[in-house]
FIKOLZA-1660 file (N, C-alpha, C; in steps of 0.1 Angstrom, whole numbers, plus 5000, padded with zeros to 4 digits):
% residues 93
   i   px   py   pz ch aa at
   1 5021 6906 2794  A  M  N
   1 5023 6920 2794  A  M CA
   1 5012 6926 2803  A  M  C
   2 5017 6934 2812  A  D  N
   2 5007 6940 2821  A  D CA
   2 5001 6953 2815  A  D  C
   3 4991 6959 2821  A  G  N
   3 4984 6970 2815  A  G CA
   3 4992 6982 2812  A  G  C
   4 5001 6985 2821  A  M  N
   4 5010 6997 2820  A  M CA
   4 5019 6995 2808  A  M  C
   5 5025 6984 2806  A  T  N
   5 5034 6981 2795  A  T CA
   5 5027 6982 2782  A  T  C
   6 5015 6977 2781  A  A  N
   6 5007 6977 2769  A  A CA
   6 5003 6992 2766  A  A  C
   7 5000 6999 2777  A  H  N
   7 4996 7013 2775  A  H CA
   7 5008 7021 2769  A  H  C
   8 5020 7019 2774  A  W  N
   8 5032 7026 2769  A  W CA
   8 5035 7021 2754  A  W  C
   9 5033 7009 2751  A  A  N
   9 5035 7004 2738  A  A CA
   9 5025 7010 2728  A  A  C
  10 5013 7011 2732  A  L  N
  10 5003 7018 2723  A  L CA
  10 5006 7033 2722  A  L  C
  11 5011 7039 2732  A  M  N
  11 5015 7053 2731  A  M CA
  11 5027 7055 2722  A  M  C
  12 5036 7045 2722  A  G  N
  12 5048 7046 2713  A  G CA
  12 5044 7044 2699  A  G  C
  13 5034 7034 2697  A  I  N
  13 5029 7032 2683  A  I CA
  13 5022 7044 2678  A  I  C
  14 5014 7050 2687  A  A  N
  14 5007 7062 2683  A  A CA
  14 5016 7074 2680  A  A  C
  15 5027 7075 2688  A  A  N
  15 5037 7086 2685  A  A CA
  15 5044 7083 2672  A  A  C
  16 5047 7071 2669  A  C  N
  16 5054 7068 2656  A  C CA
  16 5044 7071 2645  A  C  C
  17 5032 7068 2647  A  G  N
  17 5022 7070 2636  A  G CA
  17 5020 7085 2634  A  G  C
  18 5020 7093 2645  A  L  N
  18 5019 7108 2643  A  L CA
  18 5032 7113 2637  A  L  C
  19 5043 7108 2640  A  L  N
  19 5056 7112 2634  A  L CA
  19 5056 7109 2619  A  L  C
  20 5051 7097 2615  A  I  N
  20 5050 7094 2601  A  I CA
  20 5040 7103 2594  A  I  C
  21 5029 7106 2600  A  L  N
  21 5019 7115 2594  A  L CA
  21 5025 7129 2593  A  L  C
  22 5032 7133 2603  A  G  N
  22 5039 7147 2602  A  G CA
  22 5049 7147 2591  A  G  C
  23 5057 7137 2589  A  L  N
  23 5066 7136 2578  A  L CA
  23 5059 7136 2564  A  L  C
  24 5049 7129 2563  A  L  N
  24 5041 7128 2551  A  L CA
  24 5035 7142 2548  A  L  C
  25 5030 7149 2558  A  A  N
  25 5024 7162 2556  A  A CA
  25 5035 7172 2551  A  A  C
  26 5047 7171 2558  A  A  N
  26 5058 7180 2554  A  A CA
  26 5062 7177 2539  A  A  C
  27 5063 7164 2536  A  L  N
  27 5067 7161 2522  A  L CA
  27 5056 7166 2512  A  L  C
  28 5043 7164 2515  A  L  N
  28 5033 7170 2507  A  L CA
  28 5034 7185 2505  A  L  C
  29 5037 7192 2516  A  L  N
  29 5038 7206 2516  A  L CA
  29 5050 7210 2507  A  L  C
  30 5061 7204 2508  A  V  N
  30 5073 7207 2500  A  V CA
  30 5070 7204 2485  A  V  C
  31 5063 7192 2483  A  H  N
  31 5060 7189 2469  A  H CA
  31 5050 7199 2463  A  H  C
  32 5040 7203 2471  A  G  N
  32 5030 7213 2467  A  G CA
  32 5037 7226 2463  A  G  C
  33 5047 7230 2471  A  Q  N
  33 5054 7243 2468  A  Q CA
  33 5062 7241 2455  A  Q  C
  34 5068 7229 2453  A  H  N
  34 5076 7227 2441  A  H CA
  34 5066 7227 2429  A  H  C
  35 5055 7221 2430  A  L  N
  35 5045 7221 2419  A  L CA
  35 5040 7235 2416  A  L  C
  36 5038 7243 2427  A  Q  N
  36 5034 7257 2425  A  Q CA
  36 5045 7265 2417  A  Q  C
  37 5057 7263 2421  A  A  N
  37 5068 7270 2414  A  A CA
  37 5069 7266 2399  A  A  C
  38 5067 7253 2397  A  L  N
  38 5066 7248 2383  A  L CA
  38 5055 7255 2375  A  L  C
  39 5043 7256 2381  A  L  N
  39 5031 7262 2375  A  L CA
  39 5034 7276 2372  A  L  C
  40 5040 7283 2381  A  V  N
  40 5043 7298 2379  A  V CA
  40 5053 7299 2367  A  V  C
  41 5063 7291 2367  A  A  N
  41 5073 7291 2356  A  A CA
  41 5066 7288 2343  A  A  C
  42 5057 7278 2342  A  Q  N
  42 5050 7275 2330  A  Q CA
  42 5041 7286 2326  A  Q  C
  43 5034 7293 2335  A  C  N
  43 5026 7304 2332  A  C CA
  43 5034 7315 2325  A  C  C
  44 5046 7318 2331  A  R  N
  44 5054 7328 2325  A  R CA
  44 5059 7325 2311  A  R  C
  45 5062 7312 2310  A  H  N
  45 5067 7307 2297  A  H CA
  45 5055 7308 2286  A  H  C
  46 5043 7305 2290  A  N  N
  46 5032 7306 2281  A  N CA
  46 5029 7320 2278  A  N  C
  47 5031 7329 2287  A  A  N
  47 5029 7344 2285  A  A CA
  47 5039 7349 2274  A  A  C
  48 5051 7344 2276  A  R  N
  48 5062 7348 2266  A  R CA
  48 5058 7343 2252  A  R  C
  49 5054 7330 2252  A  Q  N
  49 5050 7324 2239  A  Q CA
  49 5038 7331 2233  A  Q  C
  50 5029 7335 2241  A  R  N
  50 5017 7342 2236  A  R CA
  50 5021 7356 2230  A  R  C
  51 5030 7363 2237  A  D  N
  51 5035 7376 2232  A  D CA
  51 5042 7374 2219  A  D  C
  52 5051 7364 2218  A  C  N
  52 5058 7361 2206  A  C CA
  52 5048 7358 2195  A  C  C
  53 5038 7350 2198  A  L  N
  53 5029 7346 2187  A  L CA
  53 5021 7358 2182  A  L  C
  54 5017 7367 2192  A  Q  N
  54 5010 7379 2188  A  Q CA
  54 5019 7388 2179  A  Q  C
  55 5032 7389 2182  A  R  N
  55 5041 7397 2174  A  R CA
  55 5042 7391 2160  A  R  C
  56 5043 7378 2160  A  L  N
  56 5045 7371 2147  A  L CA
  56 5032 7373 2138  A  L  C
  57 5020 7372 2145  A  E  N
  57 5008 7374 2137  A  E CA
  57 5007 7388 2132  A  E  C
  58 5011 7398 2140  A  R  N
  58 5011 7412 2136  A  R CA
  58 5020 7414 2124  A  R  C
  59 5032 7408 2125  A  D  N
  59 5042 7409 2114  A  D CA
  59 5037 7403 2102  A  D  C
  60 5030 7391 2103  A  E  N
  60 5025 7384 2091  A  E CA
  60 5014 7393 2085  A  E  C
  61 5005 7399 2093  A  R  N
  61 4995 7408 2087  A  R CA
  61 5002 7420 2079  A  R  C
  62 5012 7426 2085  A  E  N
  62 5019 7437 2079  A  E CA
  62 5026 7432 2066  A  E  C
  63 5032 7421 2066  A  L  N
  63 5039 7416 2054  A  L CA
  63 5029 7413 2043  A  L  C
  64 5017 7406 2047  A  R  N
  64 5007 7404 2037  A  R CA
  64 5002 7417 2031  A  R  C
  65 5000 7427 2039  A  S  N
  65 4995 7440 2034  A  S CA
  65 5005 7446 2025  A  S  C
  66 5018 7445 2028  A  A  N
  66 5029 7450 2020  A  A CA
  66 5029 7443 2006  A  A  C
  67 5027 7429 2007  A  I  N
  67 5027 7422 1994  A  I CA
  67 5016 7426 1985  A  I  C
  68 5004 7428 1991  A  R  N
  68 4992 7432 1983  A  R CA
  68 4995 7446 1977  A  R  C
  69 5001 7455 1985  A  A  N
  69 5005 7468 1979  A  A CA
  69 5015 7467 1968  A  A  C
  70 5025 7458 1969  A  E  N
  70 5035 7457 1959  A  E CA
  70 5029 7450 1946  A  E  C
  71 5020 7441 1948  A  R  N
  71 5013 7435 1937  A  R CA
  71 5005 7445 1929  A  R  C
  72 4998 7454 1937  A  A  N
  72 4990 7464 1930  A  A CA
  72 4999 7474 1923  A  A  C
  73 5011 7477 1929  A  R  N
  73 5021 7485 1922  A  R CA
  73 5026 7479 1909  A  R  C
  74 5028 7466 1910  A  V  N
  74 5033 7459 1898  A  V CA
  74 5022 7460 1887  A  V  C
  75 5010 7457 1890  A  V  N
  75 4999 7458 1880  A  V CA
  75 4999 7472 1874  A  V  C
  76 5000 7482 1883  A  Q  N
  76 5000 7496 1878  A  Q CA
  76 5011 7499 1868  A  Q  C
  77 5023 7494 1872  A  L  N
  77 5035 7496 1863  A  L CA
  77 5033 7488 1850  A  L  C
  78 5028 7476 1851  A  Q  N
  78 5026 7469 1839  A  Q CA
  78 5016 7476 1829  A  Q  C
  79 5006 7482 1835  A  R  N
  79 4996 7490 1827  A  R CA
  79 5003 7502 1821  A  R  C
  80 5012 7508 1828  A  K  N
  80 5019 7520 1823  A  K CA
  80 5028 7515 1811  A  K  C
  81 5035 7504 1813  A  V  N
  81 5043 7499 1802  A  V CA
  81 5035 7496 1790  A  V  C
  82 5024 7490 1792  A  E  N
  82 5015 7487 1780  A  E CA
  82 5011 7500 1773  A  E  C
  83 5007 7510 1781  A  L  N
  83 5003 7523 1775  A  L CA
  83 5015 7529 1768  A  L  C
  84 5027 7529 1774  A  L  N
  84 5038 7535 1767  A  L CA
  84 5042 7527 1754  A  L  C
  85 5041 7514 1755  A  Q  N
  85 5043 7506 1743  A  Q CA
  85 5033 7509 1732  A  Q  C
  86 5021 7511 1736  A  A  N
  86 5010 7515 1726  A  A CA
  86 5013 7528 1720  A  A  C
  87 5018 7538 1728  A  L  N
  87 5021 7551 1723  A  L CA
  87 5033 7551 1714  A  L  C
  88 5043 7543 1717  A  L  N
  88 5055 7541 1708  A  L CA
  88 5051 7535 1695  A  L  C
  89 5042 7525 1696  A  A  N
  89 5038 7518 1684  A  A CA
  89 5030 7528 1675  A  A  C
  90 5022 7536 1681  A  N  N
  90 5014 7546 1673  A  N CA
  90 5023 7557 1667  A  N  C
  91 5033 7561 1674  A  S  N
  91 5041 7572 1670  A  S CA
  91 5051 7566 1659  A  S  C
  92 5054 7554 1659  A  A  N
  92 5063 7548 1649  A  A CA
  92 5056 7546 1636  A  A  C
  93 5043 7545 1636  A  V  N
  93 5036 7543 1624  A  V CA
  93 5035 7555 1615  A  V  C
% end
């Protein structure tokens, strides 16, 4: 092989190498964009879940507060019943 043929062969190999590197770079770019889109979608999903969790926690606090109020009301009504029963028992005697 003379010098000129070897030179062209090396240039061809270098060109193929550059082409392969260019294709790999393009694939990495496309893959990176895909991963970025997935990350954005996951962030939105997490934000929706966080909002839902906050609503559920707020609702749970409100329900617990309502239950405490109802229990206090039941105790109050039970005391009234006891007082009325005592009055009835005293008036029947």
